[in-house]
C-alpha atoms as a printed R data frame, in Angstrom:
    type eleno elety resid chain resno       x       y       z
1   ATOM     1    CA   MET     A     1   7.622 -42.650 126.748
2   ATOM     2    CA   PRO     A     2   8.715 -40.674 123.642
3   ATOM     3    CA   VAL     A     3   8.060 -36.932 123.599
4   ATOM     4    CA   VAL     A     4   6.533 -35.417 120.480
5   ATOM     5    CA   ASP     A     5   7.289 -31.820 119.636
6   ATOM     6    CA   LEU     A     6   3.804 -30.616 118.738
7   ATOM     7    CA   ASP     A     7   5.065 -27.511 116.906
8   ATOM     8    CA   ALA     A     8   7.409 -29.565 114.725
9   ATOM     9    CA   PHE     A     9   4.664 -32.117 114.017
10  ATOM    10    CA   VAL     A    10   2.138 -29.432 113.034
11  ATOM    11    CA   SER     A    11   4.762 -27.671 110.918
12  ATOM    12    CA   ARG     A    12   5.547 -30.893 109.013
13  ATOM    13    CA   MET     A    13   1.849 -31.623 108.512
14  ATOM    14    CA   LEU     A    14   1.177 -28.119 107.180
15  ATOM    15    CA   SER     A    15   4.157 -28.369 104.852
16  ATOM    16    CA   LYS     A    16   2.914 -31.692 103.478
17  ATOM    17    CA   TYR     A    17  -0.623 -30.278 103.116
18  ATOM    18    CA   LYS     A    18   0.670 -27.243 101.170
19  ATOM    19    CA   MET     A    19   2.638 -29.522  98.851
20  ATOM    20    CA   LEU     A    20  -0.453 -31.667  98.162
21  ATOM    21    CA   VAL     A    21  -2.664 -28.602  97.600
22  ATOM    22    CA   ASN     A    22  -0.148 -27.076  95.166
23  ATOM    23    CA   ARG     A    23   0.146 -30.359  93.278
24  ATOM    24    CA   ALA     A    24  -3.647 -30.660  93.077
25  ATOM    25    CA   LYS     A    25  -3.919 -27.038  92.007
26  ATOM    26    CA   THR     A    26  -1.495 -27.604  89.128
27  ATOM    27    CA   TYR     A    27  -3.325 -30.605  87.706
28  ATOM    28    CA   VAL     A    28  -6.688 -28.826  88.019
29  ATOM    29    CA   ILE     A    29  -5.328 -25.702  86.288
30  ATOM    30    CA   ASN     A    30  -3.897 -27.839  83.486
31  ATOM    31    CA   ALA     A    31  -7.187 -29.711  83.079
32  ATOM    32    CA   PHE     A    32  -9.232 -26.508  83.067
33  ATOM    33    CA   ASP     A    33  -6.945 -24.797  80.558
34  ATOM    34    CA   SER     A    34  -7.110 -27.921  78.375
35  ATOM    35    CA   SER     A    35 -10.908 -27.978  78.506
36  ATOM    36    CA   ASP     A    36 -11.293 -24.305  77.602
37  ATOM    37    CA   LEU     A    37 -10.816 -25.010  73.908
38  ATOM    38    CA   ASP     A    38 -12.516 -21.812  72.756
39  ATOM    39    CA   GLY     A    39 -10.577 -19.614  75.194
40  ATOM    40    CA   ASN     A    40 -13.612 -17.967  76.858
41  ATOM    41    CA   GLY     A    41 -12.489 -18.712  80.435
42  ATOM    42    CA   VAL     A    42 -15.225 -21.207  81.350
43  ATOM    43    CA   CYS     A    43 -15.954 -24.867  80.645
44  ATOM    44    CA   ASN     A    44 -19.225 -25.673  78.892
45  ATOM    45    CA   LEU     A    45 -20.860 -29.104  78.740
46  ATOM    46    CA   GLU     A    46 -19.398 -29.960  75.344
47  ATOM    47    CA   GLU     A    47 -15.868 -29.087  76.485
48  ATOM    48    CA   PHE     A    48 -16.380 -31.079  79.705
49  ATOM    49    CA   LEU     A    49 -17.539 -34.133  77.753
50  ATOM    50    CA   ILE     A    50 -14.707 -33.827  75.210
51  ATOM    51    CA   LEU     A    51 -12.120 -33.649  77.999
52  ATOM    52    CA   ASN     A    52 -13.675 -36.682  79.707
53  ATOM    53    CA   ARG     A    53 -13.958 -38.643  76.451
54  ATOM    54    CA   ASN     A    54 -10.246 -38.151  75.852
55  ATOM    55    CA   ILE     A    55  -8.530 -38.106  79.251
56  ATOM    56    CA   GLU     A    56 -10.938 -40.377  81.148
57  ATOM    57    CA   ALA     A    57 -11.910 -42.629  78.218
58  ATOM    58    CA   ASP     A    58 -12.129 -45.791  80.337
59  ATOM    59    CA   ASN     A    59 -14.759 -44.208  82.618
60  ATOM    60    CA   TYR     A    60 -16.703 -42.248  79.997
61  ATOM    61    CA   ASN     A    61 -20.460 -42.302  80.537
62  ATOM    62    CA   GLU     A    62 -22.156 -39.341  78.866
63  ATOM    63    CA   GLU     A    63 -25.365 -39.513  80.920
64  ATOM    64    CA   ILE     A    64 -23.565 -39.594  84.278
65  ATOM    65    CA   LEU     A    65 -21.120 -36.882  83.207
66  ATOM    66    CA   THR     A    66 -23.932 -34.658  81.934
67  ATOM    67    CA   ASN     A    67 -25.684 -35.005  85.290
68  ATOM    68    CA   ILE     A    68 -22.465 -34.180  87.164
69  ATOM    69    CA   PHE     A    69 -21.960 -31.141  84.953
70  ATOM    70    CA   ASN     A    70 -25.553 -29.904  85.288
71  ATOM    71    CA   ASP     A    71 -25.541 -30.410  89.066
72  ATOM    72    CA   ASN     A    72 -22.391 -28.279  89.376
73  ATOM    73    CA   ALA     A    73 -22.729 -25.632  86.659
74  ATOM    74    CA   ASP     A    74 -22.462 -22.286  88.393
75  ATOM    75    CA   GLU     A    75 -22.632 -19.682  85.648
76  ATOM    76    CA   ILE     A    76 -24.513 -18.956  82.431
77  ATOM    77    CA   THR     A    77 -22.241 -17.899  79.548
78  ATOM    78    CA   ASP     A    78 -23.638 -17.163  76.087
79  ATOM    79    CA   GLY     A    79 -26.965 -18.641  77.202
80  ATOM    80    CA   GLU     A    80 -25.583 -22.004  78.350
81  ATOM    81    CA   PRO     A    81 -24.597 -23.433  81.727
82  ATOM    82    CA   THR     A    82 -20.865 -23.448  82.400
83  ATOM    83    CA   LEU     A    83 -18.356 -24.310  85.106
84  ATOM    84    CA   THR     A    84 -16.121 -21.547  86.388
85  ATOM    85    CA   PHE     A    85 -12.628 -22.554  87.470
86  ATOM    86    CA   ASP     A    86 -13.629 -22.895  91.141
87  ATOM    87    CA   LYS     A    87 -16.523 -25.247  90.393
88  ATOM    88    CA   PHE     A    88 -14.461 -27.167  87.828
89  ATOM    89    CA   ALA     A    89 -11.760 -27.637  90.485
90  ATOM    90    CA   ALA     A    90 -14.313 -28.916  92.997
91  ATOM    91    CA   VAL     A    91 -15.666 -31.420  90.449
92  ATOM    92    CA   CYS     A    92 -12.135 -32.626  89.636
93  ATOM    93    CA   VAL     A    93 -11.343 -33.241  93.278
94  ATOM    94    CA   ASP     A    94 -14.772 -34.658  94.230
95  ATOM    95    CA   PHE     A    95 -14.826 -37.144  91.349
96  ATOM    96    CA   ASN     A    96 -11.055 -37.726  91.100
97  ATOM    97    CA   ILE     A    97 -10.927 -36.904  87.390
98  ATOM    98    CA   PHE     A    98  -8.263 -35.406  85.138
99  ATOM    99    CA   THR     A    99  -5.477 -36.336  87.549
100 ATOM   100    CA   GLU     A   100  -1.909 -35.547  86.650
101 ATOM   101    CA   GLU     A   101  -1.338 -39.242  85.970
102 ATOM   102    CA   ALA     A   102  -4.325 -39.395  83.585
103 ATOM   103    CA   GLN     A   103  -3.126 -36.266  81.759
104 ATOM   104    CA   ASP     A   104   0.402 -37.656  81.419
105 ATOM   105    CA   ALA     A   105  -0.913 -40.983  80.117
106 ATOM   106    CA   PHE     A   106  -3.103 -39.185  77.553
107 ATOM   107    CA   ILE     A   107  -0.192 -37.244  76.050
108 ATOM   108    CA   GLY     A   108   2.314 -40.067  76.535
109 ATOM   109    CA   ILE     A   109   4.569 -38.284  79.038
110 ATOM   110    CA   ARG     A   110   6.581 -40.415  81.457
111 ATOM   111    CA   HIS     A   111   8.844 -37.720  82.896
112 ATOM   112    CA   LYS     A   112   8.152 -34.040  83.546
113 ATOM   113    CA   ARG     A   113  11.262 -33.054  81.610
114 ATOM   114    CA   GLU     A   114   9.582 -34.367  78.434
115 ATOM   115    CA   ILE     A   115   6.891 -31.671  78.562
116 ATOM   116    CA   ASP     A   116   9.074 -28.735  77.487
117 ATOM   117    CA   MET     A   117  10.802 -30.839  74.834
118 ATOM   118    CA   ARG     A   118   7.448 -31.953  73.389
119 ATOM   119    CA   PHE     A   119   6.183 -28.376  73.394
120 ATOM   120    CA   GLU     A   120   9.247 -27.159  71.510
121 ATOM   121    CA   GLU     A   121   8.603 -29.897  68.925
122 ATOM   122    CA   LEU     A   122   4.961 -28.787  68.674
123 ATOM   123    CA   LYS     A   123   5.983 -25.146  68.147
124 ATOM   124    CA   ILE     A   124   8.279 -26.181  65.291
125 ATOM   125    CA   GLN     A   125   5.683 -28.477  63.708
126 ATOM   126    CA   TRP     A   126   2.700 -26.201  64.358
127 ATOM   127    CA   PRO     A   127   2.624 -24.303  61.007
128 ATOM   128    CA   ILE     A   128   2.314 -27.612  59.136
129 ATOM   129    CA   LYS     A   129  -0.074 -29.134  61.676
130 ATOM   130    CA   GLN     A   130  -2.242 -26.016  61.622
131 ATOM   131    CA   ARG     A   131  -2.637 -26.222  57.837
132 ATOM   132    CA   GLU     A   132  -3.389 -29.952  58.100
133 ATOM   133    CA   TYR     A   133  -6.042 -29.352  60.781
134 ATOM   134    CA   GLU     A   134  -7.636 -26.574  58.751
135 ATOM   135    CA   ALA     A   135  -7.681 -28.824  55.654
136 ATOM   136    CA   ARG     A   136  -9.263 -31.633  57.684
137 ATOM   137    CA   VAL     A   137 -12.002 -29.305  58.948
138 ATOM   138    CA   ASN     A   138 -12.620 -27.938  55.454
139 ATOM   139    CA   GLY     A   139 -12.775 -31.516  54.135
140 ATOM   140    CA   LEU     A   140 -15.683 -32.437  56.401
141 ATOM   141    CA   LYS     A   141 -18.490 -32.713  53.834
142 ATOM   142    CA   TYR     A   142 -21.396 -33.773  56.025
143 ATOM   143    CA   THR     A   143 -20.577 -31.870  59.200
144 ATOM   144    CA   GLU     A   144 -22.752 -28.840  59.925
145 ATOM   145    CA   LEU     A   145 -21.256 -25.448  59.146
146 ATOM   146    CA   ASP     A   146 -21.481 -24.190  62.754
147 ATOM   147    CA   VAL     A   147 -19.545 -27.243  63.984
148 ATOM   148    CA   LYS     A   148 -16.866 -26.646  61.360
149 ATOM   149    CA   GLU     A   149 -16.659 -22.965  62.348
150 ATOM   150    CA   LYS     A   150 -16.284 -23.941  66.011
151 ATOM   151    CA   TRP     A   151 -13.320 -26.196  65.196
152 ATOM   152    CA   LYS     A   152 -11.744 -23.477  63.044
153 ATOM   153    CA   GLU     A   153 -12.055 -21.113  66.020
154 ATOM   154    CA   ILE     A   154 -10.427 -23.713  68.285
155 ATOM   155    CA   ILE     A   155  -7.521 -24.067  65.837
156 ATOM   156    CA   GLU     A   156  -7.078 -20.287  65.875
157 ATOM   157    CA   VAL     A   157  -7.193 -20.103  69.702
158 ATOM   158    CA   LEU     A   158  -4.633 -22.912  69.899
159 ATOM   159    CA   HIS     A   159  -2.467 -21.110  67.331
160 ATOM   160    CA   ASP     A   160  -2.536 -17.916  69.414
161 ATOM   161    CA   LYS     A   161  -1.659 -19.788  72.610
162 ATOM   162    CA   ILE     A   162   1.177 -21.789  71.035
163 ATOM   163    CA   ASN     A   163   2.701 -18.633  69.566
164 ATOM   164    CA   SER     A   164   2.099 -16.430  72.613
165 ATOM   165    CA   LYS     A   165   5.101 -14.615  74.028
166 ATOM   166    CA   GLU     A   166   3.552 -14.693  77.515
167 ATOM   167    CA   LYS     A   167   4.796 -17.232  80.059
168 ATOM   168    CA   GLN     A   168   2.264 -20.038  80.306
169 ATOM   169    CA   GLU     A   169   1.868 -23.660  81.245
170 ATOM   170    CA   VAL     A   170   2.569 -25.735  78.150
171 ATOM   171    CA   LYS     A   171   1.078 -29.052  79.258
172 ATOM   172    CA   PRO     A   172  -2.510 -27.851  78.602
173 ATOM   173    CA   LEU     A   173  -1.469 -26.925  75.066
174 ATOM   174    CA   LEU     A   174  -0.104 -30.421  74.459
175 ATOM   175    CA   ILE     A   175  -3.353 -31.885  75.777
176 ATOM   176    CA   ALA     A   176  -5.527 -29.503  73.739
177 ATOM   177    CA   GLU     A   177  -3.592 -30.246  70.527
178 ATOM   178    CA   LYS     A   178  -4.008 -33.989  71.027
179 ATOM   179    CA   ILE     A   179  -7.722 -33.534  71.782
180 ATOM   180    CA   LEU     A   180  -8.076 -31.519  68.566
181 ATOM   181    CA   ASP     A   181  -6.436 -34.302  66.566
182 ATOM   182    CA   LYS     A   182  -8.527 -37.060  68.161
183 ATOM   183    CA   GLU     A   183 -11.810 -35.139  67.857
184 ATOM   184    CA   LEU     A   184 -11.190 -34.482  64.166
185 ATOM   185    CA   ASP     A   185 -10.481 -38.225  63.764
186 ATOM   186    CA   PHE     A   186 -13.856 -38.839  65.413
187 ATOM   187    CA   LEU     A   187 -15.663 -36.418  63.060
188 ATOM   188    CA   GLU     A   188 -13.959 -37.936  60.001
189 ATOM   189    CA   ILE     A   189 -15.289 -41.393  60.882
190 ATOM   190    CA   PHE     A   190 -18.817 -40.164  60.164
191 ATOM   191    CA   GLU     A   191 -17.940 -38.566  56.832
């Protein structure tokens, strides 16, 4: 009969568990940072729906997602329900959304080493892209002024994050920039 070293077994299991938790934590942090388009530190319903519409497009159902959001919102910010990071993380895990694989597919990344390269390209191209995004927002003739102002604010927040000297995860910035582009495409359809 084989003998199992219980201490070694438990040690290996804990090591594997830590690795899985850290991996899950990273994808949740990236998803949360991507959803926080306005930079206020929480995720509101609109941001939650935008993130779902883009990263989880195949499973997008606004009614179900709104119910999930409302059932889990744990804070009121600026008069509206929001998800703090902890609740957002619980929703991600409970509903298996915004996985690392889904994020990578959304931004077209096949290998982790591509992330830094793509971010460096974005930093170089950002001054031109920023002007293009601002022109696109200003060109929206039938979109309400408050919606246009919100997107201008998002462009400014993204600008500050892209040009920040502080060490930060860059994957959420790649996701947020692509969401910005796709959402402006969506608004332009109705012009």
